[in-house]
ZAMARGU-4260 file (C-alpha; in steps of 0.2 Angstrom, whole numbers, plus 5000, padded with zeros to 4 digits):
<rodrens>
0) 5000/5000/5000 | 5006/5018/4997 | 5013/5027/5012 | 5007/5044/5007 | 4990/5052/5000
5) 4990/5064/4987 | 4975/5076/4990 | 4967/5090/4980 | 4959/5104/4988 | 4943/5109/4979
10) 4938/5126/4985 | 4951/5136/4993 | 4941/5147/5005 | 4941/5149/5024 | 4938/5131/5028
15) 4952/5125/5018 | 4964/5134/5029 | 4958/5124/5044 | 4960/5108/5034 | 4978/5113/5029
20) 4982/5116/5047 | 4975/5100/5052 | 4985/5091/5039 | 5001/5099/5046 | 4997/5095/5064
25) 4992/5077/5063 | 4991/5070/5045 | 5009/5071/5038 | 5005/5057/5027 | 4994/5069/5016
30) 5002/5080/5003 | 4991/5093/4995 | 4996/5092/4976 | 4982/5101/4968 | 4973/5118/4973
35) 4956/5120/4963 | 4946/5136/4964 | 4937/5147/4952 | 4946/5162/4959 | 4964/5160/4952
40) 4971/5171/4967 | 4964/5159/4980 | 4970/5143/4970 | 4987/5151/4968 | 4989/5156/4986
45) 4987/5138/4992 | 4998/5132/4978 | 5012/5143/4983 | 5010/5138/5001 | 5009/5119/4998
50) 5018/5116/4982 | 5002/5111/4974 | 4997/5114/4956 | 4983/5127/4954 | 4968/5123/4943
55) 4953/5134/4939 | 4941/5120/4937 | 4938/5102/4944 | 4937/5095/4926 | 4954/5102/4921
60) 4961/5095/4938 | 4954/5078/4935 | 4961/5078/4918 | 4979/5085/4921 | 4981/5084/4940
65) 4991/5071/4950 | 4980/5066/4966 | 4972/5051/4973 | 4958/5060/4983 | 4948/5076/4983
70) 4944/5087/4998 | 4928/5095/4993 | 4925/5112/5001 | 4911/5120/4990 | 4894/5128/4994
75) 4881/5115/4998 | 4872/5115/4981 | 4888/5110/4972 | 4892/5095/4983 | 4882/5082/4973
80) 4889/5086/4956 | 4907/5087/4962 | 4907/5071/4972 | 4899/5061/4959 | 4912/5067/4946
85) 4926/5063/4957 | 4920/5045/4960 | 4917/5043/4942 | 4936/5046/4939 | 4941/5034/4953
90) 4945/5047/4967 | 4942/5045/4985 | 4932/5059/4992 | 4932/5069/5008 | 4916/5080/5008
95) 4912/5095/5019 | 4896/5094/5028 | 4881/5093/5025 | 4883/5079/5012 | 4870/5089/5002
100) 4855/5100/5005 | 4842/5086/5001 | 4840/5067/5006 | 4838/5063/4987 | 4855/5071/4983
105) 4863/5062/4997 | 4856/5045/4991 | 4864/5048/4974 | 4881/5053/4981 | 4881/5037/4992
110) 4876/5026/4977 | 4890/5034/4967 | 4902/5030/4981 | 4896/5012/4982 | 4898/5010/4963
115) 4915/5017/4962 | 4921/5007/4978 | 4931/5022/4984 | 4933/5029/5002 | 4919/5042/5005
120) 4919/5052/5021 | 4908/5067/5026 | 4919/5079/5036 | 4909/5082/5052 | 4924/5088/5062
125) 4913/5088/5078 | 4916/5069/5079 | 4934/5073/5083 | 4932/5089/5094 | 4943/5085/5109
130) 4932/5091/5122 | 4917/5081/5114 | 4927/5065/5113 | 4933/5067/5131 | 4915/5070/5137
135) 4909/5054/5128 | 4922/5044/5137 | 4917/5050/5154 | 4898/5047/5150 | 4902/5029/5144
140) 4912/5027/5160 | 4897/5031/5171 | 4904/5048/5177 | 4887/5056/5178 | 4876/5041/5178
145) 4862/5038/5165 | 4860/5054/5154 | 4844/5062/5157 | 4845/5078/5147 | 4857/5090/5138
150) 4857/5107/5130 | 4867/5114/5116 | 4870/5133/5111 | 4880/5142/5099 | 4880/5161/5094
155) 4890/5170/5082 | 4892/5187/5074 | 4895/5189/5055 | 4908/5202/5059 | 4918/5189/5068
160) 4915/5175/5056 | 4931/5169/5048 | 4922/5159/5035 | 4914/5174/5027 | 4924/5182/5013
165) 4925/5201/5016 | 4927/5203/4997 | 4910/5194/4993 | 4896/5206/4991 | 4883/5193/4997
170) 4890/5178/5006 | 4884/5162/4998 | 4879/5156/5016 | 4866/5170/5016 | 4858/5162/5001
175) 4845/5149/5006 | 4845/5141/4989 | 4863/5137/4990 | 4864/5131/5008 | 4847/5122/5009
180) 4841/5133/5024 | 4851/5143/5037 | 4861/5140/5052 | 4853/5124/5057 | 4858/5114/5041
185) 4875/5123/5041 | 4884/5126/5058 | 4870/5118/5068 | 4877/5101/5063 | 4892/5104/5074
190) 4881/5105/5089 | 4869/5091/5084 | 4883/5078/5081 | 4889/5078/5099 | 4872/5077/5106
195) 4870/5061/5095 | 4887/5055/5101 | 4882/5056/5119 | 4863/5053/5119 | 4860/5042/5104
200) 4849/5045/5089 | 4836/5059/5088 | 4818/5053/5086 | 4808/5069/5084 | 4810/5088/5085
205) 4799/5103/5089 | 4806/5120/5084 | 4803/5138/5081 | 4814/5149/5069 | 4818/5167/5066
210) 4827/5179/5055 | 4835/5193/5066 | 4849/5194/5053 | 4839/5201/5039 | 4852/5200/5026
215) 4852/5181/5028 | 4838/5172/5018 | 4838/5157/5029 | 4835/5156/5048 | 4847/5165/5059
220) 4838/5160/5075 | 4833/5143/5080 | 4825/5136/5096 | 4822/5117/5096 | 4818/5103/5108
225) 4825/5086/5103 | 4818/5070/5109 | 4830/5055/5108 | 4825/5036/5105 | 4833/5033/5122
230) 4820/5044/5130 | 4831/5058/5134 | 4828/5076/5128 | 4840/5091/5123 | 4837/5109/5120
235) 4846/5116/5105 | 4848/5135/5102 | 4857/5143/5088 | 4859/5162/5085 | 4868/5172/5071
240) 4867/5191/5074 | 4875/5207/5075 | 4876/5208/5094 | 4889/5204/5106 | 4888/5187/5115
245) 4893/5183/5133 | 4904/5168/5137 | 4897/5151/5142 | 4899/5133/5138 | 4893/5126/5122
250) 4885/5110/5129 | 4879/5103/5146 | 4875/5085/5148 | 4865/5081/5164 | 4864/5063/5171
255) 4856/5055/5186 | 4872/5058/5196 | 4880/5074/5189 | 4884/5085/5174 | 4897/5088/5162
260) 4900/5106/5155 | 4908/5106/5138 | 4916/5119/5127 | 4918/5134/5139 | 4933/5143/5145
265) 4938/5128/5156 | 4936/5115/5142 | 4927/5100/5148 | 4922/5100/5167 | 4914/5086/5177
270) 4902/5089/5192 | 4897/5074/5203 | 4897/5069/5221 | 4915/5066/5221 | 4919/5083/5212
275) 4906/5095/5218 | 4917/5110/5213 | 4920/5102/5196 | 4935/5092/5190 | 4943/5097/5173
280) 4942/5083/5161 | 4951/5092/5147 | 4959/5109/5145 | 4952/5120/5131 | 4957/5113/5114
285) 4942/5120/5104 | 4935/5118/5087 | 4951/5120/5077 | 4959/5105/5086 | 4946/5094/5078
290) 4953/5095/5060 | 4969/5086/5063 | 4961/5070/5069 | 4948/5071/5055 | 4960/5072/5041
295) 4971/5058/5049 | 4956/5047/5050 | 4952/5050/5031 | 4971/5046/5027 | 4971/5030/5037
300) 4955/5024/5029 | 4962/5027/5011 | 4980/5021/5015 | 4977/5007/5027 | 4959/5002/5025
305) 4955/5007/5042 | 4936/5009/5046 | 4931/5027/5048 | 4926/5033/5065 | 4909/5038/5057
310) 4904/5032/5040 | 4896/5045/5028 | 4878/5038/5032 | 4881/5045/5050 | 4879/5063/5043
315) 4861/5060/5038 | 4857/5061/5056 | 4861/5079/5057 | 4853/5083/5040 | 4837/5074/5045
320) 4836/5083/5061 | 4838/5100/5052 | 4825/5095/5039 | 4813/5090/5053 | 4817/5106/5062
325) 4811/5116/5046 | 4795/5106/5045 | 4791/5108/5063 | 4793/5127/5062 | 4783/5128/5046
330) 4769/5116/5052 | 4769/5118/5071 | 4771/5103/5082 | 4782/5088/5083 | 4791/5081/5067
335) 4799/5064/5066 | 4817/5063/5061 | 4817/5046/5053
</rodrens>
């Protein structure tokens, strides 16, 4: 088996920077050999930094480039066409979440991956978020007893969003036709995946949505109650607006014997009878620290045949939860996820 993986970056925007840092930190077996972007300056910048060959289109890269796999980091509405084309030419695919904006598109991508027999991974980096992983270990070890409930919350300001291109008149993430919705289908997946890792599969959702950020077509405010098959419940709150947000943990999991606060200024902290003032399980590592293990997992799957920590089908849970959230807000009442 080859000892290195030649990878093409398809889309050289903000998320590509995180992927490159992750490769350098924890996936030295990956070499970026192609940088593809419709903006020649973006492709050239990554090419200069990595030694890759720049390309203005996927088709030209597939014809002339030297790479085994493609890391697709494009707007959501372009995922299906790009992924299917890569599979048709015998390339492995790492695809940024969501797999696609619709379940039908996801099924077509999955079918193309199966037909090609290539490695396919959906890049949900929350699967590898250090604090999230450590909390799961503690829960499985019984540190808080049987989980009863949880809450997840994230808030962001577009002025501080490093994924927005300041030179773009209207960010594609503000276009509901491109994203498939708003913050729930996009950034919300990073908060829903950990809930599923801790509590199991989501069964049903009831939700309300709002648009306080008027320049964004999709929802910029979401409040939802998630009911899990295990019988536990979790609240999910997402907000994208112009205000200034105070600090606080990103998640809190409550069990019969204690709680774990995750993603705050203290990292991951356990509270139970033995640690009533809290015991730090892990110092703050943060969102950025999740990309190295993610890229390494993909590389090992390609090079060594190692099973992925989470197969691509796992990402359908976040997408189905988002779509159920939208149906609930539109119709009122509970909506089943599966």
